[in-house]
C-alpha positions as CSV (number, residue, x, y, z in Angstrom):
1,M,125.1,14.3,1.0
2,P,126.3,15.2,-2.7
3,P,129.3,17.2,-3.3
4,S,128.5,21.0,-3.1
5,S,127.5,22.6,-6.6
6,S,128.8,25.8,-5.6
7,K,132.7,26.7,-6.0
8,R,133.1,28.0,-2.4
9,H,135.6,25.0,-1.6
10,I,137.7,26.4,-4.5
11,E,137.9,29.9,-2.6
12,W,139.2,27.7,0.5
13,F,142.0,26.1,-1.8
14,A,143.0,29.3,-3.2
15,K,143.5,30.7,0.5
16,A,145.7,27.6,1.0
17,S,147.7,28.0,-2.1
18,E,148.5,31.6,-0.7
19,D,150.0,30.0,2.5
20,E,152.1,27.5,0.3
21,L,153.5,30.1,-1.6
22,S,154.5,32.0,1.5
23,I,155.8,28.5,3.0
24,R,158.2,28.3,0.1
25,A,159.4,31.8,0.5
26,V,159.9,31.6,4.4
27,L,161.8,28.2,3.7
28,N,164.3,30.1,1.7
29,G,165.6,32.3,4.7
30,G,162.6,33.3,6.9
31,A,161.7,32.2,10.3
32,P,160.9,28.3,10.5
33,S,158.3,28.8,13.2
34,T,156.4,31.0,10.4
35,A,156.7,27.8,7.9
36,C,155.4,25.8,10.6
37,F,152.6,28.0,11.5
38,L,151.8,28.2,7.6
39,S,151.8,24.6,7.1
40,Q,149.2,24.2,9.9
41,Q,147.1,26.9,8.2
42,M,147.4,25.4,4.7
43,A,146.3,22.1,6.0
44,E,143.3,23.7,8.0
45,K,142.1,25.6,4.7
46,Y,142.1,22.6,2.7
47,L,140.2,20.5,5.2
48,K,137.5,23.3,5.5
49,G,137.4,23.6,1.7
50,L,136.7,19.7,1.6
51,A,134.1,20.2,4.2
52,V,132.5,23.0,2.1
53,F,132.8,20.5,-0.9
54,H,130.8,18.1,1.0
55,G,128.2,20.6,2.2
56,K,129.4,20.2,5.8
57,S,129.4,23.1,8.4
58,F,132.2,23.6,10.9
59,P,132.6,26.0,14.0
60,K,135.2,28.6,13.9
61,V,138.0,26.2,14.9
62,H,141.7,25.7,14.3
63,D,142.0,22.2,15.7
64,L,142.5,19.7,12.7
65,F,141.1,17.0,14.7
66,V,138.0,18.7,15.0
67,L,138.0,18.9,11.2
68,E,139.0,15.4,10.7
69,T,135.7,14.3,12.9
70,I,133.7,16.6,10.9
71,L,135.0,14.9,7.8
72,M,135.1,11.4,9.0
73,D,131.3,10.3,7.8
74,V,131.9,11.3,4.2
75,E,135.8,10.6,3.8
76,P,136.3,7.6,5.8
77,D,139.9,7.2,4.6
78,I,140.9,10.6,6.4
79,N,142.7,8.6,8.9
80,S,145.3,7.9,6.3
81,I,146.5,11.4,7.1
82,H,145.9,11.2,10.9
83,E,149.5,11.5,11.9
84,D,150.2,14.4,9.6
85,L,147.2,16.3,11.2
86,K,148.8,15.3,14.6
87,H,152.0,16.6,13.4
88,L,150.8,19.9,12.4
89,N,148.0,20.7,14.9
90,R,150.4,21.6,17.7
91,Y,151.8,24.6,15.2
92,Y,148.8,26.8,15.6
93,I,149.5,27.7,19.2
94,E,153.2,26.8,19.7
95,T,154.5,29.1,16.9
96,R,152.3,32.0,17.6
97,Y,152.7,32.7,21.3
98,P,155.9,33.0,23.6
99,G,156.0,30.1,26.1
100,D,157.9,27.1,27.1
101,Y,157.9,25.9,23.4
102,P,161.0,24.7,21.4
103,Q,163.0,26.6,18.8
104,F,161.9,25.6,15.5
105,T,164.5,24.7,12.8
106,V,164.4,24.9,9.1
107,E,164.3,21.2,8.9
108,E,161.1,21.3,11.2
109,G,159.6,23.8,8.6
110,R,160.4,21.6,6.0
111,T,158.7,18.5,7.5
112,A,155.6,20.4,8.3
113,Y,155.4,21.6,4.8
114,E,155.7,18.0,3.7
115,A,153.0,17.0,6.1
116,A,150.8,19.8,4.6
117,E,151.5,18.9,1.2
118,R,150.3,15.2,2.0
119,V,147.0,16.8,3.2
120,K,146.6,19.0,0.3
121,N,147.0,15.7,-2.0
122,F,144.4,13.8,-0.1
123,V,142.1,16.7,-0.2
124,I,142.7,17.3,-4.0
125,S,142.1,13.7,-4.9
126,R,138.7,13.8,-3.5
127,A,137.2,17.3,-4.1
128,I,138.7,18.1,-7.5
129,K,136.9,16.1,-10.3
130,E,138.0,16.3,-13.9
């Protein structure tokens, strides 16, 4: 399926950029768990934008592996960021609700952000055509 002629994917990328701005602010003194959560959200929105770019539909889901599977046939190299998706996927639940989860550190927040950046770079390299 050819890339979408609409610019709806750009709207997803803009929302992901808002998460990125917030991550940067949080890493300068906020709660590390929030940086981890926002990193997962940033990756999720970039993947959803890439799906829209390719004209793919997706369910209301926060599972990055579901999005990876949806994109596999149009972006077979998506497996190159699988470990980043694996790292980030847990943060949707673990950072949002109380439970038997570990304390999150600033270093973990930075590592999550770095993983989200790699997802962003993968997506942008495929969806933004000069």
